[in-house]
C-alpha positions in Angstrom: 14.3 -9.9 7.4 14.2 -13.3 9.0 11.9 -15.8 7.4 10.2 -18.0 10.0 12.9 -17.0 12.6 15.8 -18.0 10.3 18.4 -15.5 9.0 18.0 -15.6 5.2 20.8 -16.5 2.8 23.1 -13.5 2.2 24.4 -13.3 -1.3 27.1 -10.8 -2.3 27.3 -7.7 0.0 31.0 -8.2 0.7 31.6 -4.4 1.0 28.7 -4.0 3.5 29.6 -7.0 5.6 33.2 -6.0 5.8 32.2 -2.6 7.1 29.8 -4.1 9.7 32.4 -6.6 10.8 35.0 -3.8 11.2 32.6 -1.9 13.4 32.0 -4.9 15.7 35.8 -5.6 15.9 36.4 -2.0 16.8 33.9 -2.2 19.6 35.4 -5.4 21.0 39.1 -4.7 20.5 39.2 -1.0 20.7 36.3 -0.4 23.1 35.2 2.4 20.9 31.9 3.0 19.1 30.8 3.7 15.6 27.7 4.1 13.5 26.8 2.6 10.2 23.9 4.0 8.2 22.5 1.6 5.5 20.6 3.5 2.8 18.6 2.0 0.0 15.3 1.4 -1.6 12.6 -0.9 -0.3 13.3 -4.6 -0.6 17.0 -4.1 -1.5 18.2 -6.1 1.5 18.8 -3.6 4.3 16.9 -5.7 6.9 18.7 -8.8 5.7 22.0 -7.0 6.5 20.7 -6.1 9.9 19.8 -9.7 10.6 23.3 -10.7 9.5 25.1 -8.2 11.8 22.8 -9.2 14.7 23.8 -12.8 14.4 27.5 -11.8 14.0 27.3 -9.6 17.1 25.6 -12.2 19.3 28.3 -14.7 18.3 30.8 -12.1 19.7 28.9 -11.7 23.0 27.2 -8.4 22.2 24.1 -7.2 24.0 21.6 -6.5 21.1 18.9 -3.9 21.2 16.6 -3.2 18.3 13.7 -0.9 17.2 11.7 -0.9 14.0 9.9 2.1 12.8 6.3 1.7 11.6 4.2 4.2 9.6 1.3 3.8 12.1 3.5 4.8 15.0 5.3 7.9 13.7 3.3 10.1 16.0 3.9 8.0 19.1 6.4 9.9 21.3 9.4 7.9 22.2 7.8 4.7 20.8 10.9 3.4 19.1 13.0 4.3 22.1 10.7 2.2 24.2 11.1 -0.7 21.8 14.9 -0.6 22.1 15.5 0.2 25.7 12.6 -1.1 27.8 14.5 -4.3 28.6 17.3 -2.2 30.2 15.0 -0.1 32.4 15.8 -2.2 35.4 19.4 -0.8 35.2 18.1 2.8 35.6 18.7 2.6 39.3 22.4 3.3 38.6 21.5 6.7 37.1 21.1 9.9 38.9 17.7 10.8 40.1 17.3 13.4 37.3 18.4 11.0 34.6 16.2 8.2 35.9 13.2 10.5 36.0 13.8 11.7 32.4 14.3 8.2 31.0 11.4 6.6 32.9 9.1 9.5 31.9 9.9 8.9 28.2 9.6 5.2 28.3 6.4 5.1 30.5 4.7 7.8 28.4 4.0 10.1 31.4 2.7 13.6 31.1 5.2 16.3 31.0 7.7 14.3 28.9 11.2 15.8 29.1 13.2 17.2 26.2 14.9 14.9 23.7 18.3 16.2 25.0 17.5 15.2 28.6 16.3 11.8 27.5 19.3 11.4 25.2 21.7 12.2 28.1 20.0 9.7 30.3 20.0 7.0 27.6 23.7 7.6 27.0 24.3 7.1 30.7 22.3 3.9 30.7 24.4 2.6 27.8 27.5 3.4 29.8 26.2 1.2 32.6 25.2 -1.6 30.2 28.5 -1.9 28.4 30.4 -2.5 31.6 29.6 -6.2 31.1 29.5 -6.5 27.2 29.7 -4.4 24.1 26.3 -3.4 22.7 24.7 -3.3 19.2 21.7 -1.0 18.6 19.8 -1.9 15.4 17.3 0.7 14.0 15.3 -0.5 11.1 13.1 1.7 8.9 14.5 4.9 10.4 12.4 6.9 8.0 9.3 5.8 10.0 10.7 6.2 13.5 9.0 8.9 15.6 10.6 12.3 15.8 11.3 12.2 19.5 13.0 8.8 19.4 15.0 9.8 16.2 16.3 12.9 18.1 17.6 10.6 20.9 19.1 8.1 18.5 20.9 10.9 16.6 22.2 12.2 20.0 23.5 8.7 20.8 25.2 8.2 17.4 27.1 11.5 17.8 28.3 10.6 21.3 29.0 6.8 21.2 32.6 7.0 20.1 34.0 6.6 23.7 31.8 3.5 24.4 31.9 -0.1 22.9 28.6 0.6 21.1 27.8 0.0 17.5 24.7 1.6 16.0 23.4 0.3 12.7 20.5 2.1 11.1 18.6 1.4 7.9 16.6 4.0 6.0 15.3 4.8 2.6 17.3 7.3 0.5 14.9 10.2 1.2 14.5 9.4 4.9 15.3 12.2 7.4 18.2 10.2 8.9 20.0 10.2 5.6 20.4 13.9 5.9 20.4 14.4 9.7 23.0 11.8 10.7 26.7 12.7 10.4 27.6 9.1 9.7 28.5 8.5 6.1 25.7 6.5 4.5 26.4 3.1 2.9 24.3 2.8 -0.2 22.8 -0.7 -0.5 22.0 -1.1 -4.2 20.3 -3.8 -6.3 22.3 -7.0 -6.8 24.4 -7.3 -9.9 23.2 -10.0 -12.4 25.6 -12.7 -11.2 24.6 -12.3 -7.5 20.9 -12.0 -8.4 21.1 -15.3 -10.3 22.9 -17.0 -7.4 20.3 -15.8 -4.9 17.5 -17.0 -7.1 19.2 -20.4 -7.7 19.8 -20.8 -4.0 16.2 -20.2 -3.1 14.6 -21.9 -6.1 17.0 -24.5 -7.5 14.3 -26.3 -9.4 13.0 -23.2 -11.2 12.9 -23.8 -15.0 14.9 -21.5 -17.3 11.9 -19.5 -18.7 10.6 -18.7 -15.2 14.2 -18.0 -14.0 14.9 -15.6 -16.8 11.6 -13.7 -16.4 12.1 -13.3 -12.7 15.6 -12.1 -13.1 14.5 -9.5 -15.7 11.5 -8.3 -13.7 13.2 -8.2 -10.3 15.9 -6.0 -11.7 18.3 -7.1 -8.9 15.9 -6.4 -6.0 16.4 -9.2 -3.5 12.9 -9.2 -2.1 11.4 -9.4 -5.6 13.8 -12.3 -6.4 12.4 -14.2 -3.4 8.8 -13.2 -3.7 8.0 -13.4 -7.5 8.5 -17.1 -7.9 6.1 -17.8 -5.0 3.3 -16.3 -7.0 3.7 -18.8 -9.9 1.8 -22.1 -10.1 3.9 -25.2 -9.7 3.6 -26.0 -13.5 4.8 -22.5 -14.3 7.8 -22.9 -12.1 8.6 -26.3 -13.8 8.2 -24.8 -17.2 5.3 -27.0 -18.2 2.7 -24.2 -18.3 3.0 -20.7 -19.9 3.9 -17.8 -17.8 1.5 -14.9 -17.5 2.1 -11.7 -19.5 3.0 -10.0 -16.3 4.2 -11.8 -13.2 1.9 -11.3 -10.2 3.6 -9.4 -7.4 1.8 -10.9 -4.4 0.7 -9.0 -1.3 4.1 -8.2 0.1 5.5 -6.6 -3.1 2.2 -4.9 -3.9 2.1 -3.3 -0.5 5.8 -2.3 -0.6 5.7 -0.7 -4.1 2.3 0.9 -3.6 4.0 2.8 -0.7 6.7 4.1 -3.1 4.9 4.8 -6.4 4.6 7.1 -8.1 7.3 9.0 -6.3 9.9 6.3 -6.9 10.5 3.9 -9.8 11.9 0.8 -8.2 11.3 -2.9 -8.1 10.2 -5.4 -10.7 10.8 -3.9 -14.0 7.5 -4.8 -15.6 5.6 -3.1 -12.9 7.2 0.3 -12.9 
């Protein structure tokens, strides 16, 4: 998402940013909530959009909470919920004793963890207390890897946030469970068209010679992560066009890891490596 703490350059994505902006405006002006579910393949730019909306929300005075699903923690009960809400636990004193016990049991990992419904109701009450001072944005990245118990609570919240100034933005792969379980209409984030892909590549690598530029555009096939990562694997002389390019552009660790996770089930990413 962010590179070295910076929000990366966002090219194109007018439809997506307009939808996200409208959700923020609705929370501020209408004091009502909404959910946006971003759905797309790995590397297509979902996390970049989350970074963009986070910055836009902070500029509007939102409280921002976030959780990121990880494959290694899919079996950790309420792990993603803890990521998102542990900073608000000090406000649990405003909840009823039953709600406070349910929430603290989930976040502290105590034995006898309550049901997802009880934790969801307590979390919704906590959101109600939090938005008394500012609207809230909840960002959920890699929903397809979020543990089941947390996913149940997040789904509960997204169905019941309409009366609160709360915006929930989730990001998932097309086959992720959230894409089927959430009632929010998914926004499909697709590969960049050729014009936008060339603009992104030129913005990040303005000195890239034409042969390297054309190869990267062809092999990246509009995948933003590939557009950013492929040139990094080339030697300086190859980038300048003074040395021949390899028969196949090396992917580098980040792309290798990402596409290894997807293949052979999906055929995405750099065209020459499908």
